[in-house]
C-alpha positions as CSV (number, residue, x, y, z in Angstrom):
1,M,0.0,0.0,0.0
2,I,1.4,3.4,-0.9
3,Q,1.7,6.4,1.4
4,P,-0.3,9.1,-0.5
5,T,1.3,12.5,-0.8
6,A,-0.6,15.8,-1.0
7,S,-0.3,15.7,-4.8
8,F,-2.6,13.6,-7.0
9,K,0.0,13.8,-9.9
10,E,2.7,12.4,-7.6
11,N,0.3,9.7,-6.3
12,L,-0.4,8.6,-9.8
13,Q,3.3,7.9,-10.3
14,L,3.2,5.6,-7.2
15,I,0.4,3.3,-8.4
16,P,0.3,0.7,-11.2
17,S,-0.1,1.6,-14.9
18,I,-3.5,1.2,-16.5
19,E,-1.9,0.0,-19.8
20,G,-4.0,-2.8,-21.2
21,L,-7.2,-1.9,-19.3
22,D,-10.4,-1.1,-21.1
23,G,-12.0,0.1,-17.8
24,I,-13.4,-1.0,-14.5
25,E,-16.9,-1.8,-13.4
26,L,-18.3,-1.2,-9.9
27,L,-20.7,-3.9,-8.7
28,D,-23.2,-3.8,-5.8
29,S,-23.7,-6.8,-3.5
30,S,-26.1,-8.5,-6.0
31,G,-23.4,-8.3,-8.8
32,R,-25.2,-5.5,-10.7
33,V,-23.0,-3.0,-12.4
34,T,-23.6,0.4,-10.8
35,A,-20.9,2.4,-12.5
36,R,-18.1,2.1,-15.1
37,I,-14.9,4.1,-15.6
38,D,-13.5,3.8,-19.1
39,N,-9.9,4.2,-20.2
40,I,-10.5,7.5,-22.0
41,P,-8.8,10.9,-21.6
42,G,-10.1,12.7,-18.5
43,K,-11.0,9.5,-16.7
44,Q,-7.6,7.8,-16.7
45,G,-6.5,9.1,-13.3
46,S,-9.7,7.8,-11.7
47,L,-9.3,4.5,-13.5
48,A,-5.7,4.2,-12.1
49,V,-6.9,4.9,-8.6
50,Y,-9.8,2.4,-8.7
51,Q,-7.6,-0.3,-10.2
52,Y,-5.1,0.3,-7.4
53,L,-7.8,0.1,-4.8
54,A,-9.0,-3.2,-6.3
55,Q,-5.5,-4.6,-6.1
56,T,-5.0,-3.4,-2.6
57,F,-8.4,-4.1,-0.9
58,E,-10.8,-7.0,-1.1
59,T,-13.8,-4.7,-1.4
60,L,-14.4,-1.0,-1.9
61,D,-15.5,-0.4,1.7
62,A,-15.1,2.6,4.0
63,E,-11.4,1.8,4.6
64,A,-10.6,1.5,0.9
65,A,-12.7,4.6,0.1
66,S,-10.8,6.6,2.7
67,H,-7.5,5.5,1.3
68,G,-8.8,6.4,-2.2
69,L,-9.7,9.9,-1.1
70,A,-6.1,10.3,0.2
71,V,-4.8,9.2,-3.2
72,F,-7.0,11.7,-5.0
73,A,-5.3,14.3,-2.7
74,E,-6.2,17.9,-3.6
75,H,-9.2,16.8,-5.8
76,T,-10.9,15.4,-2.7
77,E,-11.4,18.8,-1.1
78,D,-12.7,20.2,-4.5
79,A,-15.2,17.3,-4.7
80,R,-16.4,18.1,-1.2
81,N,-16.9,21.7,-2.1
82,R,-18.5,21.0,-5.5
83,P,-20.7,17.9,-5.4
84,G,-21.1,16.4,-8.8
85,A,-17.9,17.9,-10.2
86,H,-15.9,14.7,-9.5
87,P,-18.4,11.8,-9.7
88,N,-15.7,9.1,-9.1
89,I,-14.6,10.9,-5.9
90,D,-18.3,11.4,-4.9
91,L,-18.7,7.6,-5.0
92,L,-16.0,7.2,-2.4
93,L,-17.5,9.9,-0.3
94,E,-20.9,8.1,-0.5
95,I,-19.3,4.9,0.8
96,I,-17.6,6.7,3.7
97,G,-21.0,8.3,4.5
98,G,-22.6,4.9,5.0
99,G,-23.1,3.7,1.5
100,A,-22.9,0.0,0.7
101,P,-19.5,-1.4,-0.2
102,L,-18.8,-2.2,-3.9
103,T,-16.7,-4.7,-5.8
104,V,-14.4,-3.6,-8.5
105,R,-14.2,-5.6,-11.7
106,V,-11.2,-4.8,-13.9
107,V,-12.0,-5.1,-17.7
108,T,-9.0,-5.7,-19.9
109,K,-8.8,-5.0,-23.6
């Protein structure tokens, strides 16, 4: 597990590459896909964080979500101040706020 810095850009350099990924799917307890993050410009940072969380934690629960928020660094505060501006961070905030844990399914190309 990495020790996140205060910089999202620096944290991205500490986590595994997303090369070869098509995206990730987030599944609820019944196995239903509730969200997807594709490997496209503007989403690749989130994709890298969620892939890393899937590799580090068994499920995306409050502990994993808290660590993910630390990895998102300065973007986390912006997400708290502007709900909806960072939907992938909002998802982690929901889990910390009592939302149900999710499972991450990595989708390769």
